[in-house]
Structures are given as C-alpha cells and as structure tokens.
C-alpha positions as CSV (number, residue, x, y, z in Angstrom):
1,M,-84.8,-27.2,24.2
2,S,-83.0,-28.6,27.3
3,S,-79.5,-30.1,27.1
4,R,-81.0,-33.5,28.1
5,A,-83.5,-33.4,25.2
6,S,-80.7,-32.3,22.9
7,N,-78.4,-35.2,23.9
8,L,-81.3,-37.6,23.6
9,G,-82.0,-36.3,20.1
10,E,-78.3,-36.8,19.1
11,Q,-78.4,-40.4,20.3
12,R,-81.6,-41.1,18.3
13,K,-80.1,-39.7,15.1
14,A,-77.2,-42.2,15.3
15,L,-79.7,-45.1,15.2
16,P,-81.7,-46.2,12.2
17,P,-85.5,-45.9,12.6
18,L,-87.4,-49.0,13.6
19,D,-89.8,-50.6,11.1
20,P,-93.2,-48.9,11.5
21,A,-94.8,-52.2,10.9
22,L,-93.6,-53.3,14.3
23,F,-96.2,-51.1,15.9
24,E,-99.1,-52.3,13.8
25,A,-99.1,-55.9,15.2
26,P,-102.1,-56.6,17.4
27,E,-100.0,-57.6,20.4
28,M,-97.9,-54.5,20.2
29,C,-100.9,-52.2,19.7
30,A,-102.6,-53.7,22.8
31,A,-99.4,-53.2,24.9
32,L,-99.0,-49.6,23.7
33,A,-102.7,-48.8,24.3
34,E,-102.5,-50.2,27.9
35,H,-99.2,-48.5,28.6
36,K,-97.6,-51.9,29.3
37,I,-94.1,-50.8,28.5
38,G,-92.6,-54.0,29.8
39,D,-94.6,-55.9,27.2
40,V,-93.6,-53.5,24.5
41,Y,-89.9,-53.9,25.3
42,R,-90.3,-57.7,25.5
43,L,-91.9,-57.8,22.1
44,L,-89.0,-55.8,20.7
45,T,-86.2,-57.9,22.3
46,D,-87.8,-61.3,21.7
47,R,-88.4,-61.0,18.0
48,K,-87.4,-64.0,15.9
49,D,-85.0,-62.0,13.8
50,G,-82.9,-61.3,16.8
51,G,-84.8,-58.2,18.0
52,I,-83.1,-55.2,19.5
53,S,-81.0,-55.1,22.6
54,Q,-81.8,-53.6,26.0
55,H,-78.9,-51.2,25.4
56,E,-80.4,-50.0,22.2
57,I,-83.8,-49.5,23.8
58,A,-82.1,-47.5,26.5
59,R,-80.3,-45.2,23.9
60,R,-83.6,-44.6,22.1
61,T,-85.7,-43.8,25.1
62,G,-83.2,-41.9,27.2
63,Q,-83.2,-44.5,30.0
64,S,-80.4,-46.4,31.6
65,Q,-80.0,-50.0,30.7
66,S,-80.8,-50.9,34.4
67,E,-84.1,-49.0,34.1
68,V,-85.0,-51.0,30.9
69,C,-84.1,-54.2,32.7
70,E,-86.4,-53.2,35.7
71,I,-89.3,-52.4,33.4
72,L,-88.9,-55.8,31.7
73,K,-89.1,-57.4,35.1
74,G,-92.4,-55.7,35.8
75,R,-91.7,-52.1,37.0
76,K,-94.6,-49.9,35.9
77,V,-94.2,-46.8,33.8
78,G,-96.9,-44.1,34.4
79,M,-95.2,-40.7,34.1
80,Y,-96.5,-38.9,31.0
81,G,-93.1,-37.5,30.0
82,T,-91.5,-41.0,30.2
83,L,-94.3,-42.5,28.1
84,V,-93.7,-39.8,25.5
85,R,-90.0,-40.4,25.4
86,V,-90.7,-44.1,24.9
87,C,-93.1,-43.3,22.0
88,E,-90.7,-40.9,20.3
89,G,-87.6,-43.0,20.9
90,L,-89.2,-46.1,19.4
91,G,-91.0,-44.3,16.7
92,A,-94.5,-45.4,17.8
93,P,-97.4,-43.1,17.0
94,R,-98.4,-41.1,20.0
95,E,-102.1,-41.6,19.3
96,V,-101.7,-45.3,19.7
97,M,-100.8,-44.8,23.3
98,G,-103.5,-42.1,23.8
99,L,-100.8,-39.4,24.3
100,S,-102.0,-36.9,21.7
101,F,-104.9,-35.7,19.6
102,G,-105.5,-37.8,16.6
103,P,-105.8,-36.7,13.0
104,G,-108.1,-33.6,12.6
105,G,-107.7,-32.6,16.2
106,A,-109.8,-35.5,17.6
107,Y,-108.7,-36.4,21.1
108,A,-107.3,-39.9,21.1
109,G,-108.2,-40.8,24.7
110,G,-104.9,-39.8,26.6
111,V,-103.1,-36.6,27.3
112,T,-101.0,-34.0,25.5
113,V,-97.4,-34.1,26.6
114,A,-94.7,-31.7,25.5
115,D,-90.9,-31.5,26.1
116,P,-90.4,-29.8,29.5
117,P,-89.7,-26.0,29.1
118,E,-86.7,-24.5,30.8
119,G,-87.4,-23.5,34.5
120,D,-89.3,-25.5,37.1
121,A,-91.7,-22.6,37.9
122,E,-92.9,-22.3,34.3
123,M,-93.2,-26.1,34.1
124,R,-95.4,-26.3,37.2
125,R,-97.6,-23.4,36.0
126,R,-98.2,-25.0,32.6
127,H,-98.8,-28.5,34.1
128,L,-101.3,-27.1,36.6
129,L,-103.2,-25.3,33.8
130,A,-103.4,-28.5,31.8
131,T,-104.5,-30.4,34.9
132,A,-107.2,-27.8,35.5
133,G,-108.5,-28.4,32.0
134,I,-108.8,-32.1,32.7
135,A,-110.6,-31.4,36.1
136,L,-113.1,-29.1,34.3
137,V,-113.9,-31.0,31.1
138,G,-112.5,-34.5,31.7
139,Q,-109.7,-34.3,29.1
140,P,-106.9,-32.0,28.1
141,V,-107.9,-28.7,26.5
142,K,-105.9,-27.4,23.5
143,H,-103.7,-24.4,24.2
144,L,-104.3,-24.6,28.0
145,G,-101.0,-25.6,29.4
146,E,-99.2,-28.9,28.9
147,L,-98.9,-32.1,30.9
148,L,-95.2,-32.5,31.8
149,E,-93.0,-34.9,33.7
150,L,-92.3,-32.6,36.6
151,P,-89.2,-32.9,38.9
152,G,-89.9,-33.5,42.6
153,P,-89.8,-30.5,45.0
154,S,-86.4,-29.5,46.2
155,P,-85.5,-30.5,49.7
156,V,-86.4,-28.0,52.3
157,E,-83.3,-26.2,53.5
158,L,-82.3,-26.7,57.2
159,P,-82.3,-23.7,59.4
160,S,-79.0,-21.8,59.7
161,R,-79.1,-22.0,63.5
162,L,-81.1,-24.0,66.1
163,G,-83.6,-22.3,68.4
164,W,-85.9,-23.6,71.2
165,H,-88.8,-23.7,68.8
166,Q,-87.1,-26.6,66.9
167,V,-86.9,-28.6,70.2
168,S,-90.6,-27.8,70.9
169,R,-91.6,-28.9,67.4
170,V,-89.8,-32.3,67.8
171,R,-91.5,-32.9,71.1
172,D,-94.9,-31.9,69.6
173,V,-94.7,-34.3,66.7
174,T,-93.6,-37.0,69.1
175,R,-96.6,-36.4,71.2
176,H,-98.9,-36.3,68.1
177,L,-97.5,-39.7,66.8
178,R,-98.1,-41.3,70.2
179,E,-101.6,-40.0,70.6
180,T,-102.7,-41.0,67.1
181,G,-101.0,-44.4,67.6
182,N,-102.9,-45.0,70.8
183,A,-106.2,-43.9,69.1
184,Y,-105.9,-45.6,65.7
185,G,-102.9,-47.9,65.7
186,S,-99.3,-47.3,64.5
187,D,-98.1,-45.8,61.3
188,P,-94.4,-47.0,61.1
189,E,-93.7,-45.3,57.8
190,L,-94.8,-41.8,59.0
191,A,-93.0,-42.3,62.3
192,S,-89.7,-43.3,60.6
193,E,-89.9,-40.4,58.1
194,T,-90.5,-38.0,61.0
195,A,-87.6,-39.3,62.9
196,A,-85.4,-38.9,59.8
197,W,-86.5,-35.3,59.5
198,A,-85.7,-34.6,63.2
199,T,-82.3,-36.3,63.0
200,R,-81.2,-33.9,60.2
201,L,-81.7,-31.0,62.6
202,L,-78.9,-32.4,64.7
203,T,-76.4,-31.2,62.1
204,V,-77.4,-27.6,62.6
205,P,-75.3,-25.4,64.8
206,G,-76.8,-23.9,67.9
207,A,-76.2,-23.0,71.5
208,E,-75.1,-25.9,73.6
209,P,-78.2,-26.0,75.9
210,V,-80.5,-26.1,72.8
211,K,-78.4,-28.8,71.1
212,Q,-78.5,-30.9,74.3
213,E,-82.3,-30.7,74.6
214,L,-82.7,-31.4,70.9
215,V,-80.6,-34.6,71.2
216,T,-82.8,-35.8,74.0
217,A,-86.0,-34.9,72.0
218,V,-84.8,-36.7,68.9
219,A,-83.9,-39.7,71.0
220,A,-87.5,-39.8,72.3
221,L,-88.8,-39.5,68.8
222,H,-86.7,-42.4,67.6
223,L,-88.1,-44.5,70.5
224,E,-91.7,-43.6,69.5
225,A,-90.8,-44.6,66.0
226,G,-89.4,-47.8,67.4
227,W,-92.6,-48.6,69.3
228,S,-94.6,-47.8,66.2
229,A,-92.6,-50.2,64.1
230,F,-92.9,-52.9,66.8
231,D,-96.6,-52.5,67.0
232,G,-96.7,-52.5,63.2
233,G,-94.9,-55.9,63.0
234,R,-91.6,-54.5,61.7
235,Y,-89.0,-55.9,64.0
236,E,-85.9,-54.8,62.0
237,Q,-87.2,-51.3,61.8
238,A,-88.1,-51.3,65.5
239,M,-84.5,-52.3,66.4
240,Y,-83.0,-49.6,64.2
241,H,-85.0,-46.9,66.0
242,C,-84.4,-48.4,69.4
243,T,-80.6,-48.5,68.7
244,R,-80.6,-44.9,67.4
245,G,-82.6,-43.8,70.4
246,L,-80.2,-45.5,72.7
247,E,-77.2,-43.9,71.0
248,L,-78.7,-40.4,71.2
249,A,-79.8,-40.9,74.8
250,T,-76.3,-42.0,75.7
251,Q,-74.9,-38.9,73.9
252,A,-77.2,-36.8,75.9
253,G,-76.5,-38.6,79.2
254,D,-80.2,-39.4,79.7
255,P,-80.5,-42.7,81.7
256,Y,-84.4,-42.6,81.4
257,Y,-84.4,-42.9,77.6
258,Q,-81.4,-45.3,77.7
259,T,-83.5,-47.6,79.9
260,L,-86.6,-47.2,77.8
261,A,-84.7,-48.0,74.6
262,L,-83.5,-51.3,76.2
263,N,-87.0,-52.1,77.5
264,Y,-88.6,-51.5,74.1
265,A,-85.9,-53.5,72.3
266,G,-86.1,-56.3,74.8
267,L,-89.9,-56.6,74.5
268,A,-89.7,-56.5,70.7
269,T,-87.0,-59.2,70.6
270,L,-89.0,-61.3,73.1
271,E,-92.1,-61.2,71.0
272,D,-90.1,-61.8,67.8
273,G,-89.4,-65.2,69.2
274,N,-86.0,-64.7,70.9
275,P,-86.7,-64.6,74.7
276,D,-83.1,-65.2,75.7
277,D,-81.7,-62.1,73.9
278,G,-84.9,-60.2,74.9
279,L,-84.3,-61.0,78.5
280,K,-80.6,-59.9,78.3
281,M,-81.7,-56.5,76.9
282,L,-84.4,-56.1,79.7
283,Q,-81.8,-57.0,82.3
284,L,-79.4,-54.4,80.9
285,G,-82.3,-51.9,81.2
286,Q,-82.8,-52.9,84.8
287,V,-79.1,-52.1,85.5
288,K,-79.3,-48.7,83.7
289,S,-82.5,-47.7,85.5
290,S,-80.5,-47.3,88.7
291,D,-79.0,-44.2,87.2
292,I,-82.4,-42.5,86.8
293,P,-83.1,-39.9,89.5
294,R,-85.7,-41.1,92.0
295,D,-87.8,-38.0,91.8
296,L,-87.9,-37.9,87.9
297,D,-91.5,-37.6,86.5
298,R,-91.9,-37.8,82.8
299,N,-95.6,-38.6,82.7
300,S,-96.3,-35.4,80.7
301,E,-94.0,-36.7,77.9
302,G,-96.0,-39.9,77.6
303,L,-93.2,-42.3,76.8
304,G,-92.7,-45.3,79.0
305,A,-94.0,-45.4,82.5
306,G,-92.9,-41.8,83.3
307,S,-90.7,-42.5,86.3
308,R,-87.8,-44.6,87.5
309,V,-89.9,-47.1,89.5
310,G,-92.3,-47.3,86.7
311,L,-89.6,-48.3,84.2
312,E,-88.1,-50.8,86.7
313,A,-91.5,-52.4,87.3
314,C,-92.3,-52.7,83.6
315,G,-88.9,-54.1,82.9
316,L,-89.4,-56.7,85.6
317,A,-92.8,-57.6,84.3
318,D,-91.6,-58.0,80.7
319,S,-88.6,-60.0,82.0
320,A,-91.1,-62.4,83.7
321,T,-92.7,-63.0,80.3
322,A,-89.3,-63.9,78.9
323,L,-88.7,-66.2,81.8
324,F,-92.0,-67.9,81.3
325,A,-91.1,-68.5,77.7
326,L,-87.7,-70.0,78.8
327,G,-89.4,-72.3,81.2
328,E,-88.1,-70.5,84.3
329,T,-91.6,-70.4,86.0
330,E,-90.5,-69.8,89.6
331,S,-88.2,-66.9,88.7
332,A,-90.9,-65.5,86.4
333,H,-93.3,-65.4,89.3
334,R,-90.8,-63.7,91.5
335,H,-90.3,-61.0,88.9
336,L,-94.0,-60.4,88.6
337,G,-94.4,-60.2,92.3
338,R,-91.5,-57.7,92.6
339,S,-92.9,-55.5,89.8
340,R,-96.3,-55.3,91.4
341,E,-94.8,-54.6,94.8
342,L,-92.6,-51.9,93.4
343,W,-95.2,-49.9,91.4
344,R,-98.9,-49.6,90.6
345,P,-99.6,-47.2,87.7
346,T,-101.9,-44.3,88.4
347,P,-104.7,-43.3,86.0
348,T,-102.4,-40.5,84.7
349,A,-99.6,-42.8,83.9
350,P,-99.5,-43.2,80.1
351,A,-98.2,-46.8,80.1
352,G,-97.1,-49.5,82.4
353,D,-100.1,-51.9,82.4
354,L,-98.8,-54.7,84.7
355,D,-102.2,-56.3,84.8
356,I,-102.2,-57.3,81.1
357,V,-98.7,-58.8,81.5
358,T,-99.9,-61.0,84.4
359,A,-103.1,-61.9,82.5
360,N,-101.2,-63.0,79.5
361,A,-98.7,-65.0,81.6
362,E,-101.5,-66.9,83.4
363,L,-103.5,-67.4,80.2
364,D,-100.5,-68.9,78.5
365,R,-100.1,-71.3,81.4
366,G,-103.8,-72.3,81.2
367,R,-104.7,-70.7,84.6
368,L,-107.9,-69.1,83.5
369,D,-109.3,-68.3,87.0
370,A,-106.0,-66.5,87.9
371,A,-105.9,-64.7,84.5
372,E,-109.4,-63.3,84.4
373,P,-109.3,-60.7,87.1
374,F,-106.1,-59.2,85.7
375,A,-107.5,-59.1,82.2
376,T,-110.7,-57.4,83.5
377,A,-108.6,-54.9,85.5
378,S,-106.6,-54.0,82.4
379,V,-109.8,-53.4,80.3
380,R,-111.2,-51.2,83.0
381,R,-107.9,-49.2,83.2
382,W,-108.2,-48.2,79.6
383,Q,-112.0,-47.8,79.3
384,S,-112.0,-44.2,80.4
385,G,-109.5,-43.3,77.6
386,G,-105.8,-43.1,77.2
387,S,-105.2,-45.8,74.6
388,E,-107.7,-47.6,72.4
389,R,-104.8,-49.8,71.3
390,A,-104.1,-51.0,74.9
391,R,-107.8,-51.4,75.6
392,S,-108.4,-53.6,72.5
393,R,-105.4,-55.8,73.4
394,A,-106.8,-56.3,76.9
395,S,-110.2,-57.0,75.4
396,V,-108.8,-59.8,73.2
397,V,-107.1,-61.4,76.2
398,R,-110.2,-61.2,78.3
399,A,-112.4,-62.7,75.5
400,T,-109.9,-65.5,75.0
401,I,-110.1,-66.4,78.7
402,H,-113.9,-66.5,78.7
403,V,-114.2,-68.5,75.5
404,Q,-111.6,-71.1,76.7
405,A,-113.6,-71.4,79.9
406,G,-116.8,-72.0,78.0
407,D,-118.5,-69.0,79.6
408,T,-121.8,-68.0,77.9
409,K,-120.7,-64.3,77.6
410,G,-117.5,-65.3,75.9
411,L,-119.0,-65.0,72.4
412,G,-120.2,-61.4,73.0
413,L,-116.8,-60.5,74.4
414,A,-115.1,-62.1,71.4
415,D,-117.3,-60.2,69.0
416,G,-116.5,-56.9,70.7
417,A,-112.7,-57.6,70.8
418,I,-112.5,-58.6,67.1
419,T,-114.4,-55.4,66.1
420,A,-112.1,-53.3,68.3
421,V,-108.9,-54.7,66.8
422,A,-110.3,-54.5,63.3
423,K,-110.6,-50.7,63.6
424,L,-106.8,-50.3,64.4
425,S,-103.6,-50.7,62.4
426,S,-101.9,-52.7,65.2
427,V,-100.3,-55.9,63.8
428,R,-99.3,-56.8,67.4
429,N,-102.9,-56.8,68.5
430,R,-104.0,-58.7,65.4
431,K,-101.6,-61.5,66.2
432,R,-103.2,-61.8,69.6
433,L,-106.4,-62.8,67.8
434,A,-105.0,-66.2,66.7
435,P,-105.3,-67.8,70.2
436,L,-108.9,-66.4,70.3
437,A,-109.7,-68.0,67.0
438,D,-108.3,-71.3,68.2
439,A,-110.5,-71.1,71.3
440,L,-113.6,-70.3,69.2
441,E,-112.9,-73.2,66.8
442,D,-112.8,-75.6,69.8
443,R,-116.4,-74.7,70.7
444,P,-119.4,-76.1,68.7
445,G,-121.9,-74.0,66.8
446,S,-122.2,-71.9,63.7
447,D,-121.9,-68.6,65.7
448,T,-118.5,-69.6,67.0
449,R,-117.3,-70.7,63.6
450,E,-118.3,-67.4,62.1
451,L,-116.5,-65.5,64.9
452,A,-113.4,-67.7,64.4
453,H,-113.5,-66.9,60.7
454,R,-113.7,-63.2,61.4
455,A,-110.9,-63.4,63.9
456,R,-108.7,-65.2,61.4
457,Q,-109.5,-62.6,58.7
458,V,-108.6,-59.7,61.0
459,A,-105.5,-61.4,62.3
460,T,-104.1,-61.8,58.7
461,L,-104.9,-58.3,57.5
462,P,-101.8,-56.7,55.8
463,A,-99.9,-54.1,57.8
C-alpha cells in the first residue's frame, strides 16, 4: 500500500464511523448514484443535528478542505479513484455509486476501482487492460486489470543543448498555426500553449548564433499567438503575447518584429474600444519601422506585410481607422492616402489588405459608393486563396454595403457572407456581422428577417 493510502487509513481510524442509515435516505441514494458529490457533502453538512464539518469530510476522504469547499460550490468529481476514496471515507456502499460488483458478483452498473499499485508503469498497464475490457464488452471484466486514478504524464524534459533543429521547429509550428488560422479561424488556446512550450526552450544553453535565432523565432510565435487571441476575441491574452513578442524582439534587436508587435497591439486596442491608446501604439510602430532595413523581405515567414514599406503602410492605414474613430477625418484621409501611395500588396504578400481598411472607413461614414469598389477589390484579392479568414471578412463588408444600398443582389451576398463566417472560429469576423444584421432588419420581407436572424445567431456564437 502507498504511503498516501496508509496515511489516509490512519486518519480514518481516528474518526468514528458515520451512521449507515445516512446513506439509505432517498436523497442521499440519488446523489450517490448520480455521482453528485457536492450534493452528498451538502446533505452531510446541512443535517438538522449539526451535521459534520468540511474539515471532517476532508479528513475522511483524503481531500483538502479547499477541495471540499470547491465541490460544495459546484466542482464536479469524475475521477474513479476520487469517487472510491469518497465512498470508503464516508462509509457509503460502493455498489450504491456503481463502483463495484454487487452481491453474488453481479455488476452494479459502474466500474471496479482499486487502490493504485506502486509504480506508474504498472498502474498504466492495469488501467489500460481494464479499459480494454470495457471497450470489448461494455463493462469491466473481472480479473482483467483495474480502473485507477492515474497521475498525469511527467513533463517532457528539455534538451540539454540547443541546435538549429529547435529553431526550425519553432518556425514550422508558427507557420502551421498561421496557415490553419487563415483557413479555419483562430485557436487561441493552442497558440498560447505552443508559445509557452517554445519559451521554455529559451532557458536551454546553446551556441550564441542559435540562441539569437531562437529568440527571434519565439518572438514571432508570440506575435502569431497574439493575433490568434485578437481574432478570437481575447484582448488581454492578445496584449500579453504582443508584449512578450515585443520584449523578445527587443532582446534580439529585431526592428521588424518590434514594429509588428506594436502594430498588432495598436489594432487590437483600437478594436477593443480605445482608439486613443491604439493610435499611440501604432505611431510608436511607425517610429520603430524606420530602423527596419529597406531591402528586408520576410514574405516567406508570413507574419505582417513582409517588408518595411508594407509595415509602414499597414500602420498608417490602421492609424487612419483610429483617427476616424477619434473624429479626425481630414488627418485620417491623409493617412489612408499616404499608405496607398507608399505600398500596394502583391499577390504573394501574406497580409496588408489596405482595401478592406478603406472600405470599412467609408462604410462607417455612410459613403457606400466610395466603399463598394474597395470591398470588392478586397474580396477578389483573397478569392484565389491565402486566407479564408480575410476573404470572409471582406465578404461581410461588401454584403453590408449592398444591403444598405438596397441593391437586389445584397441578399445573396449576405447569405454567402454569413455562411462563410459561420464556418470559421473568428470572433472578430462574427462581430462584423452585427452591422449586416442591422442593415437587413431595416429592409422589409421575410427573407431579410430570416437572414438577419441567422446573422445574429452566428455573431453571438461562443468563442
């Protein structure tokens, strides 16, 4: 028997057994059968005779008092080993909870659970055999392993020394996250966990050139995680990764990723409802971009616009959006004009869609005739591939323009845009459906009402 089980047994011996009649009451039987451990604990603590304390429950079940408190507040208990400890600690019959075979060997509808044997490897083998029995016949098989509460896997050890293959791996996962995000929408949780894994590598010793490239690669990964969080509607998470990316890019002396971090953070802050602070971040990015070599080409890496002029142009365009929000219309138009004079994205540029920025700005000002050609140009830019996420966003803007204008083809465009956004996990794009739903609701007819209802549904889907 393990030392933990031995200590728990000693604690139980020091406590008098509970009255078996407690576990025969209908409410208690139902709670035990449904594994509603919070209800079980509540029935014990709320008894008219004073009940038993959370501290005593903790001593009997081998849990901490804080765990007992959390369970009482609604935390679920589903691990088999924990359920068994609860049963044994309280003195409730296992068969009532479906955790053992009943009298005469009849299966009582649950699982057979034993105290964990010493050694993780043996535990895992026995647990797998018991699970295989359930997979084959639908219930545990006697003498074929045991279902146990297994510990989680041990953390994977870091390498003893860095090599170039670690740098390549970080770059590869960054590219994969970007490509899947463009195709299916963002996965902020996966991106954050991947960035955390890569950041751990920075603690490993290695040759200075390798470490330098790794710092840059991890900075890029944090920026991808920041964009993923922004697209997923998680502003605080986005700002964490943008800040971490900026710190690492500064450590590496990489002005491109420093500028990109400020651009991403500025756009996220702007769309979070703080155009003043967003504009400041974008302006800082403009200043930093002057340190980027003019001949730099990072299109193959896929983050940002790929070049110095591309980042400058995108920063100017996003600054224009902030200026429009702040009521600085003339200055906003100057920024838009400068951005379009400075740079036009090529088909190979992974980002930097200036057309959609202009289309949004004109749409928000009610200038539908001016907005439409830019929205159409943006849709065409992404029709041949590159980013389904960008294409669906442009489709929503174009549909909104045509619906507001009362165009007969507006309903068809709206239907296609709503369908495209519904296929992606982009909270940012879903939010853009709200103005489209407003425009649809302003038009008469059952078809428009149905489309407006669909747009509202998709716009409010959980992240």
